[in-house]
N, C-alpha and C positions, 0 to 999 in steps of 0.2 A: 506407479510413477515414482522413481527414486529422486533424491535431491539433485543428482547431477543432470537430470533432464528437465528440471523446472526452469522455465525461462526467467532470466534476471536482467535487471538494468543496474548500471553502476550509479553511484551518487553523482559523479561528474555528468553522466548522461541525463540524470534527473534534473540537475541544476540547469543544463542547457534547455531542457523542455520547459521548465518553470519560467525561465527568462524569455523564451520564444513565444509564449502564449499559445502553444499547440493545444488543440482541443482534446484533452484527456482528463481522466479523473485520477487524483492521488488519493487512494483509499487507505486511511489509517485504521488498523484493526486492533489497536491497543485499547486497554480499558480506560474509561474516562479519568480516573485518578492519575493515570500516567501522563496525561496531557498537561498537568500542572508543572511537571518537571521539564518537559521538552515538547516543543511543537513547532510546526512550520505553518506560517500564515500565508495563505495563497488562495485565490478564488477556485483553483482546481481541487482543493482539499475537501474530502467528505470523510466523516467519521462513522464507522459501524464497528463497534467492539466485537471481537471474535466470540465472546460469550453470547451476544445477541444472535450472531449467525448460527451458533450451535443450537440455540433454542428455536429460532424461526426459519432457519435455512434460507432459501431464496426470498422468502417473504420479508427478510430483514432489509432487503435492498429496495430503494425507491424504483419506480417503474423505468426511469431512464437508464439506470445501471443494470437492469435485467436484460438489456439488449445484448445478445451474444457477440455482436461486433464492437461493442463499446471498448475503447482503449482504456484500460485500467492498470495503474501501477499500485501494487499493494505494499504497504509499509507497516513495520512494527518496530520494536526496540532494537533487536539485533539481527533480524532477518529469518528467524526460525518460524514464528507464527505466520509471517507473510508468505513464506514458502509453502507452509501447510495450506493456507487459504488459497493461494494461487493454484496448487495441485487440485484442491477440491473444486474450485471454480472451473478449471479446465475440464475436469471429469463431469461437471454439470452442463457443459456445452458452451461456455464462454470461449472465445477464440483468440482474443487480443489482450491477455492478462500476463503481467510480469511482476516478479517480486523484487523489491529494492534490496540489493545485496548489502548486508551489513546494517540495514535498518537506519533509524534516525540517529543512532549512536555514531555510525560511520559518517553520516551526513554532517553531524556536528563536528566530528574530528577533522574531516577533510574539506568541508565547504563553508560552514557557518557556525561558529561556536555559540553565536547568539540564540540558536534554537534551544540550547540547554542540553544538559546531560544528567543521567542518573544511573 
């Protein structure tokens, strides 16, 4: 799977979903130290660092996120790691996973500077 075939969602679309209360998970795959610089506070947010996924694979996910039909939006700093995680998740059988284009950096630039930047 190359980068052009990885399903993405724009920061504007994410903002609409966060505001609407849609039942989905915003999965932040950044390392824990990165959260001190920039983070989105929302009930949909779950944090599983990519390093934990690389060690534990699917076992890094809580049972509810192992559902292949779960709607999951993967987020990182600039969208590179989230694209990699999205591609991996799709290859492992998840069906409804998208990467946040531009990551939290783009979200801070275009939507809400209060989330922070680094």
